[in-house]
N, C-alpha and C positions, 0 to 999 in steps of 0.2 A: 600148445603147438597148433599152428594153422594147418588145416588140411585143404589141399587143392584137388579138384577133379583132374582127370587126364587131359581134358580139353583146356582147362585153365593153365596147366603146366606147359602144354604145347604152345599156347598163345604167349605165355611169358617167355618161353625159349625163342619163339619167332620174333618177338619184339625186342629182344636183347641184341645189340649190335654184335655181329660176328667178330669184329676186331677186339672186343672186350673179353672174348671167350678163350683166347689163345695165350699160352704161357710164353715167357721170354725164352729165346734161344740160349744155349750155353754161352758163357763169357767169350770163349775163343771165336765162336761163330758170330757173336755180336760184333766183335772187332772186324771180322771179315766183311760183314754186311755194312758196317759204317764205312770201311775203306771202299767197298763197291759203290755205295751211294756217293761218297765224296769224289771218287775218281771217275767211275764210269758214268754215273748219272750227271755228275758235275761237268763232264765234258760238253754236255748240251745245256744243262740247267744252271751252269756256272759253278765254280768250285766252292763258292759260298752259298750256293743254291738261290741266289738272288735273280736268276734268269739269264738267258743267253739265247741260243737257238730255241730252247724250250722255255716254258714259262717258269716263274719263280716257284720254289717249293718251300715257302715260308709259312709259319702258322697263320699269319694274317691273310695270306692269299688262298689258303686251304680251308679257311673257317666255314664257308658255306657249302663245301663239297662233301658229299656223303663218304664216309670211310670205306664202305663197301665198293663204291665206284672207284675210289683211288686204288684199292687193292686190285681190282680187275684191270685197271690201267697198267699197274706195275706188272702184273702177271701176263696179260694178253697184249699189251701195247695199244697203240691207236692206229688202226688201219688208215692209210692215206696220209700219214704224218711220219716224221723221222723217229717217232717213239716206238722202239722195238719191244717185243715181248721178252720178259725176263724169267718166265716160268721154267726154263731149262736150267736156271742157275739158283733157284730158291724154291722153297715150299710155300704153300699158302700161308702157313703160320708165320714164316719169316717175312712174307710180304705184309702181313698184318702188323708185325712188329715194326717194320719200316714205316708204315703209314702212321702208326701211333707215335713214333719218334718224330716224324715230319710235322705232325699236328702239334706236338709239344715243343718243338724246336730241336732240330737234329743235332746230335752230339758231335763233338769234334773227333777227328781221327786220332786214335791212340796206337802206339806201337806195341 
């Protein structure tokens, strides 16, 4: 068994992306979040997320963007732009889940 000092564990924790540390929401909430992204976010980013008033939210367009930055954009919006904050409608963990899904290719809406 490998032993780590407290500093090594803290450094390991700080270097691990926050997005990877959160659990998936329950299936019913996942459906709600997919619907929210497809409908509400899709009203600006396009229903297929290929762009519109807002930029595309496709894996290839998000490739170089840090996941943490994307999470804060979802939660806090972008001042001076039409991008509103969504933190009143979701938790940080749910925003992390959305970002992970966007990076992987966002799922289709299910009923």
